[in-house]
N, C-alpha and C positions, 0 to 999 in steps of 0.2 A: 331441305332442310335439313339441318344437321341436329343428330338425339339432344345435345347440351341447347341447342334453339327451342326444341319440341320440349324440354325439361322445364325451361322457365316459362313456357305457355301454360304447362300443368303443373306449376307451382301455384298460379294465381285461380285455376281453377276449383271446384265444388266435386273432385273424384272424377271418373271414367263411366261412361254408360256406352253400353252397346247395343240397347235393345229399345226403340222410340217410343216403344208402348211406355215406358219408363224411365222416363228422358229428367234428369234431375238439373234443377235448372245450373245456369253457369260450368256447367261437366263440359268434358272432354270427351265426344263420342265420335269412338272407332266402327267404321264402316269393317265388318267380318264379312266373307261369305262362307255361306254353307253349303248343303248340298241338294238344298231346295232353294236360297233364296242368295240375291248378293244386296247385303244392306248399302251399297254404294247408293242403290238406287231409292234410299229415304232419307238419303243426307240432309239435303235440302230441308226434308221435314223435320229432322233431326234440330236443326238451327230455328226452326221457326217455334219450336217446340220450348227453344231456352238454352240449348247447348249453347256455348261460347265458342266452340270450334268444331268440325267434323275432321277426321285423319280419313282419307279416302286414296282408291288408288286405280280408280277408273278415269282411261285416258279422256273419255268422252266430256268428264266433269270439267276437264279443262278450260273447256270454249266458255264456262259461268263466268261472269264477273263477279266473284265474290270474296274478298280476303278473309274471312272464316273458311274457309275450308283449304284445308294444308293437304299437299300432295305427295306421297312416298309410293317406293315401289310396291311395296306389298304391307298391306295394314296390320298382319298378324304379325308377321317380322317387327315390325315397327313397334306393336305392344308391346312384345314381348322385351325388347332393347329398351324402351323405356323404364318397363318394369325391373330390369335389370340395373337401370343407369341409376334408377331411384334406391334400389336395396342398395345398392353401394354406397348411396352418399348419405342416407337415412344412418347406417351404420351400427344399427341393432341387431340383437343377438337371435340368429334362426333357429328353430329346432325343425326338420324336415322329417316326415316318416312317410313310409308304405310299405307294403306287406301284402299276399293273396287275401286272405281275410282277419279282421278285424281293425283296419287301420281307421275307419272312421269312429268306430266306437273306442277306440283308444285316444283319437284326437281329441271327441268329445268330454273325455275322461281329463285329458292331460290338459284340456283348457280350464276344467272346471277348477281341478285342484292349484294350476300355477295361475289363477287370476285371482287367487285367494289373497295374494301379496301381491301381485303385479298387474299392471293396465297390457292386457294381451289383445293380439289381431290373431283370431282362425278361421281357417277355410270355411266356408259356410256350406254346410251340406256336404256333399260329394263334388264341388268343384275343383277337382284336382286335376285336370289335364293340362295342354299348352294352353288351353286359354283362363280356365280356372286358376290358375297360380301365378299368371300376372295380374290379374285382377286382385286378386288377396295381397299383393303381395303391393301394388298401388294403394292398400286401404290402409297402407303402415304410415303414422305421423311420427311427429316428433315427441308426441307423451304415450307412444308405446313402449312399453319395454322389453315386450319379448312378442316374435312369431311364430305360428305353428302353422306349418303348410303342409298337406298332406298331399301324396302324389301317386296316383293310378298311374298305369299303365297297360296297354295291352301287345305291346312289341318292344321288340330289341331299341334301347340306344333311346328313349321315352325319358328314363330316370334321369339318363344321363344330360338328356338337355334342361330337363326342369330343375336338374341341380345347378347346372352352369348359370342359367336367369334365377334363382333363388338364393345361391352362395351362401348353404347353409354351414353354420357352427355346430350342428350336432344333430345327429341322424339315428333312426331306428328302422330296423326293418320288422313286423309284427311275425311275421311267419311266411315260409314257400309253402305253399301249393298249389293243387293242381285247377286254377284258375286260367282263363284265357288262352288254351292250351292250342288253339288254332293260330295266334298270332305268335305265339312265344314259340311254338314247334314242340309242344313236348317240357315234362315236369324239367329235366334239366336245364331248357331256355329260358323256364320259368326262375331259378335259381340265379343262371347268368345274368339276366335281365333288373330284376331287382338288388342284385349286388353291385348293381352300379353306383346304388348309394354309398357303400362301403368305399369301393374306386374311386369317388369324387373326396369323401372324407379322408381318407388313407393320403390320397395325392395331396391334399390340402392341410395337414395334421390335424383335425379336427376330432371331435370328440362322437365315439359310439355308444349309442346305449344296447344293452343286449342282454338276452334270454341265453344265460349259460347251459341251459338245459335241454336248447337246440343246438344237436352238435354242429350245425350247419354255421349257426350264428357264431357257436365258439370258436371253430375253426376259422373262417374268415376273419375274424380280429384279432386273430391271437399276435400280431403284431401290431395293431393300433393302440391309441390312445381311446380307453372304452372302461366303460362302468355300467355294470351291469345287477341282475339277480339271480336268484336260481330259489326252487321251492324241493332242489334235491340236494343241499347244503354241496354244492361244487365250489370247490377251495377258491374260485376264481372272482366269486359273485362278491360284491361291497352290501348288497343286500338281501338277506336271510330270508326267505317266506319260511316261517316254522310250521304254519298249516294252510291248505287249500282244498276248500271242499264244495261242492255244491247241492243242499239238500231243501230245493232246487234254486237257492241265489245263492252266485258266487260268493264267495266268503275267502278273506285271506288273514291269516298272522303275523305281523312283523313287530318287531321291537316290542313284545308284547301285545300288541292292542290289535284286538279282533276289530276288523272292518267288514259289515257286510253291505253287501250292494244289492240292486234291484235288479240284475242282470243275471238272467236263467243262464245256467249251465257249467259245467267244470273249463270250457273252451274258454268262457270270460274271465276265468284266473291271471291268464296271462297278458290282455288286456288294463285288466285292474292294477297287473303289478310293475307294468311300466311306467303308469301315471305314479304310483306309488313312488317308484324309484326314483324317477324322473324331480318329482316334489322334494322328495329328502335332498339330492344333488343341487337343488337349488335354494336349499335351506328352509324350508316348509315342515313347521313342527309336525309329529306324526297324528297327533290330534285333531289339527286345522284339516290334513289330506283325507281320516276318517272322515269326519264333518261333510266335506266335499263330495266324496265318493256316495257316502251312504244318501245323499241329499240326491244325487244325480240320475234322475229317473228317464229312460230309455224313449227315444218318441223315432217317429217314421216309420213304421213297422219293423221297427228294428228289434227283436227279442221281447214282446211284449203279451204281458197277460192279460188278456181281455175275458171278463165273464159276462156270458149270456145266460141268464136263468140259472139252472145248476149247472152249465157246462163251462170249463173254463179251456179257453183257447189260446194257445201260445202263438202269436203271428208275427212270423219272420220269414216277410215277403218282400225285402228290400232289393236283397240280391243271393245268388246261388251260387256255387260251382262243385264239383265233387267233392275237393277237402270238407266246407262249409256243408255240402247236404248232411255228409256221412256222422260230422259228430253232432252233427244236431238231430240225426235219428238215434244216435248211441244216446245221448243225453236225455233225450226224450224218453227212450225204452226206461231209463232208470226213473223216470218219476213216478211219483203216486197216483193213481187213479184207478179205478175199480174196472173200467173200459178204456180205451184209446181209440183213437183211429188218425192216419197221418195221411195227409193231403197236399202231395208234390207239383210242382208245376215244373217245366222244360227248363234244363240248363243251356247257357246261350254261350256263343262263341267257342265249341269245342272242336269244330271240322272235323277232321278223320277220327278224332277220339270220343265221338258223340255217342254212335250205338253202343261202344262198349262203355263208355262211362255210365249212361244210363239205365244197361242191363245189371252193372253194378249196385247201383242204388236202387236199383228194382227187389235184387237179392238181397241187400242189406236192411231193405224195411220189411220185407216176408220174412225175415227171420224174428223181428220183436213183435212184439204182440198185438194184436186187435188189427183193424181192416187199413186196408192201404187203399190209396185213389191216387191216380196219378196222371196229370190234366198236360193236354201239349203233343204234339205232333212226332216229337222226337220219342217221348214213351212210347205214345199208341203206334208206331212204326216197330220198336224194338222191345214191345211187350214181351213177356214171359209168362206163364201159364203159372197160378197159385191160387192156395187158399184163399179168400176173403180178399183179394185182389182185383181191380175194376180200373180200365181204363178208358178216357175220353179223349177226343183229339182238340178239340177245342173246351172253353171254359162255359161256353155257352152251353154245349151239351153237357157238362157235369152236373149243371144247373137246372137243366131240364131235370137231369136224374133226381137229384136228394128234392126237389118241388116234390115229387112222388113217392119218396124215399128217406123220408129225414131221419139226417143223421141223430143216434141217441146216445153217443159216446158220451162218457164223462168229461174227458180230457183230448183233446184235438190239437194238433202240431200243422201249421201253415205254412208253407215253403217253398220259394219258386226263385225265378231269376224276375227282375224288373220290370222286364216287358211282358210278363206273364197277368202283372198288376192280380193278383189274387187276392187282395186284400179283399175286390169288387165281392166278392163271394160271403163275405162277413154276416151281410144283412140276410141272408139265407139261410143259414146255419143254425 
């Protein structure tokens, strides 16, 4: 079946489904494969549950006489092609963003600001990969004014692929940090891979939103159509941030307007600045931008303040890499509080860099005030001796310890990679 024919069927469906546990009535079901499943095996079940069609790529299903089964060579590739076809035909502006740290927070802030004046569709959660991006694009409708597409990657050429699918008119890179080093092959690989965003925008003569205080961003976009901000009076920036500080909430001043957020740490100032800059680019009044940002409350374990009794816990357990760990520790060490503790979990996808990067974080934490608790195999196997420093191979080992030795510190930081699920320790603190 040609993609144009499939698209004709899609336009009469109620969106896309990929999970038989959540089938939307009259949807188009795509049978995707994972490491431990093949959704082709559930295609008939999807039809029984209300899907209008099921797109499959398992040859055995051809034996079944059912005109609601649509056979293709590769269901995933077909999903991506359908998304690109839809994006092209619907023709509305797309803003794409990637980066090592802060991209999901930036996306949420950006959506909060732009939705004040426009009908927006944005990536839900962090569905930002080769499956999530097509699914977001296929949620765009004729009523949508702007699409906001988050793009994640852990290997070269992934951002290039996602840009070819999403065809963005605008793009930004939040930063270049030491994340997914195993897949990228080091920090140079990170810069090269993330810069595939710039390559696409430049080739298609589109617009890059830029943090002019980042020398890599400033240099790589020098000959591009760009619009950006600076907190250091960079002459090339159209938006000048006259104040930026965190005491402890990130706060900016722009156009004589002070914007106080509910986000912890100086490192969130750049995320906020991107949202302010893009809001101004799309002609949203600064007072409207201020109200939107000040009303935004972080969720999903991202820089959340949680109070339990007399303790204040900064929960940042959504994700972690060496760059985000460093700034989190630096920010935490600057916060008030008479006694402090940091509880840090392993950082994933570091490959051959893992031992060195985990030891750097141990040293960083040891230099900050208070006790340091490290959880996970990588920290445990690369531990360094130090005063008030404790290592636990598993979360269970840590929980057994604090049941007998309750933490009494007034301020506690909890941070680790998503796979560590450190939020589970909250009830024991």
